[in-house]
Wavefront OBJ file of the C-alpha trace (Angstrom):
o trace
v -0.020 -0.006 -0.004
v 2.871 2.348 0.725
v 4.151 1.960 -2.807
v 0.706 2.412 -4.375
v -0.180 5.633 -2.539
v 1.524 9.015 -2.290
v 3.621 9.388 0.839
v 1.644 12.469 1.837
v -1.382 10.244 2.601
v 0.506 8.528 5.387
v 0.331 10.439 8.676
v -0.901 9.814 12.198
v -4.492 10.624 11.220
v -4.508 7.950 8.489
v -3.150 5.098 10.554
v -6.483 3.341 11.099
v -7.563 3.907 7.498
v -4.568 2.056 6.126
v -4.684 -0.570 8.870
v -8.281 -1.425 7.991
v -7.602 -1.218 4.252
v -4.732 -3.649 4.672
v -6.853 -5.981 6.761
v -9.589 -5.837 4.113
v -7.069 -6.783 1.424
v -5.844 -9.701 3.557
v -9.416 -10.827 4.220
v -10.175 -10.780 0.472
v -6.937 -12.675 -0.290
v -7.896 -15.411 2.172
v -11.482 -15.531 0.843
v -10.376 -15.999 -2.768
v -7.176 -17.870 -1.909
v -5.141 -15.491 -3.959
v -2.167 -13.744 -2.249
v 0.484 -12.509 -4.669
v 4.125 -12.721 -3.508
v 5.563 -9.194 -3.235
v 8.714 -9.865 -5.300
v 6.939 -12.049 -7.906
v 3.246 -11.025 -8.106
v 2.489 -13.919 -10.464
v 3.308 -16.351 -7.657
v 0.339 -17.140 -5.407
v 1.404 -17.720 -1.802
v -1.993 -19.251 -0.993
v -1.641 -21.908 -3.723
v 1.274 -23.490 -1.899
v -0.573 -23.792 1.401
v -3.269 -26.258 2.203
v -5.988 -24.144 3.748
v -9.124 -26.018 4.604
v -12.483 -24.291 4.296
v -13.063 -24.329 8.063
v -9.750 -22.536 8.783
v -10.422 -20.105 5.915
v -13.811 -19.204 7.425
v -12.287 -18.760 10.899
v -9.638 -16.377 9.562
v -12.125 -14.341 7.473
v -14.439 -14.067 10.491
v -11.605 -13.024 12.794
v -10.425 -10.317 10.409
v -14.007 -9.142 9.878
v -14.492 -8.899 13.647
v -11.253 -6.835 13.991
v -12.359 -4.504 11.187
v -15.743 -4.074 12.865
v -14.038 -3.099 16.142
v -12.847 0.066 14.523
v -10.146 2.060 16.378
v -10.774 -0.008 19.531
v -8.723 -2.688 17.773
v -5.657 -0.923 19.223
v -6.666 -2.323 22.640
v -5.713 -5.765 21.361
v -2.070 -4.658 21.708
v -1.132 -5.727 25.218
v 1.223 -2.829 25.981
v -1.280 -0.195 24.923
v -4.181 -1.923 26.671
v -2.071 -2.237 29.831
v -1.015 1.449 29.661
v -4.624 2.568 29.364
v -5.734 0.235 32.128
v -3.028 1.330 34.578
v -2.919 5.012 33.619
v -6.626 5.713 33.205
v -6.658 8.873 35.336
v -4.481 11.016 32.963
v -6.662 9.893 29.981
v -9.866 10.789 31.824
v -8.398 14.120 32.970
v -7.358 15.013 29.415
v -10.739 13.912 28.059
v -12.503 16.193 30.563
v -10.235 19.113 29.708
v -10.781 18.606 25.963
v -14.551 18.364 26.403
v -14.610 21.545 28.464
v -12.469 23.304 25.865
v -14.787 22.182 23.050
v -17.833 23.438 24.978
v -16.133 26.791 25.648
v -15.133 27.051 21.990
v -18.776 26.469 20.926
v -20.100 28.984 23.466
v -17.522 31.501 22.304
v -18.623 31.092 18.681
v -22.268 31.335 19.711
v -21.698 34.535 21.712
v -19.610 35.990 18.943
v -22.442 35.454 16.426
v -25.084 36.865 18.752
v -23.129 39.922 19.889
v -21.238 40.640 16.705
v -23.788 40.264 13.845
v -22.413 43.204 11.866
v -18.792 43.238 13.154
v -19.627 45.297 16.246
v -16.296 44.707 17.993
v -16.581 46.833 21.153
v -19.752 45.115 22.384
v -18.126 41.761 21.789
v -14.863 42.724 23.529
v -16.598 44.052 26.667
v -18.951 41.090 27.184
v -18.104 39.568 30.597
v -19.021 36.034 29.492
v -16.706 36.247 26.465
v -13.939 37.493 28.797
v -14.595 34.564 31.159
v -14.498 32.069 28.277
v -11.226 33.459 26.960
v -9.709 33.363 30.488
v -10.802 29.732 31.086
v -9.543 28.629 27.645
v -6.166 30.050 28.584
v -6.198 28.275 31.928
v -6.986 24.953 30.240
v -4.151 25.354 27.770
v -1.715 26.201 30.505
v -2.802 23.257 32.654
v -2.589 20.762 29.787
v 0.694 22.160 28.472
v 2.206 22.065 31.979
v 1.122 18.487 32.598
v 2.366 17.405 29.186
v 5.769 18.945 29.862
v 5.887 17.334 33.335
v 5.189 13.946 31.765
v 7.960 14.380 29.178
v 6.079 15.520 26.094
v 7.956 17.399 23.390
v 4.960 19.710 22.761
v 5.982 23.080 24.115
v 3.941 25.420 21.954
v 0.407 26.513 22.933
v -0.553 26.923 19.276
v 0.395 23.313 18.505
v -1.489 22.225 21.573
v -4.581 24.190 20.460
v -4.495 22.450 17.095
v -4.089 19.043 18.751
v -6.920 19.508 21.239
v -9.472 20.917 18.843
v -8.765 18.838 15.718
l 1 2 3 4 5 6 7 8 9 10 11 12 13 14 15 16 17 18 19 20 21 22 23 24 25 26 27 28 29 30 31 32 33 34 35 36 37 38 39 40 41 42 43 44 45 46 47 48 49 50 51 52 53 54 55 56 57 58 59 60 61 62 63 64 65 66 67 68 69 70 71 72 73 74 75 76 77 78 79 80 81 82 83 84 85 86 87 88 89 90 91 92 93 94 95 96 97 98 99 100 101 102 103 104 105 106 107 108 109 110 111 112 113 114 115 116 117 118 119 120 121 122 123 124 125 126 127 128 129 130 131 132 133 134 135 136 137 138 139 140 141 142 143 144 145 146 147 148 149 150 151 152 153 154 155 156 157 158 159 160 161 162 163 164 165 166 167
């Protein structure tokens, strides 16, 4: 897949897309018993293996189940599952912070549209609720950035953090 797609398509946001696409290709190869060898595509790796129908069905069902799990499939990896299980509090804390930030962002946009229908800046800038929203957003970013730095993250820029949290 890496050779058949532009390198720009491969990034952290496309991991699951390509994982599931690869699993779908494997599932199809098992179903039709046709798996080309990478170096010699005319060679069928499945033809040299005796795969009974029962085992073929088990593998196709297993792969289908994994695809249907969606991103939760990552929990099948023992180290990641263990990290989430034993370090649940930081994940819950971050999730709460992100949810609050999203709610503040939506309220900010809502207030901006209500108070600023024709670009009436001064009313918007003096609104106490808008000021409180801006203040709390700053507090959240500082808290999250500080915690990330304390835990060894390389993210040290509030703008990068803003993009990460609201993307």
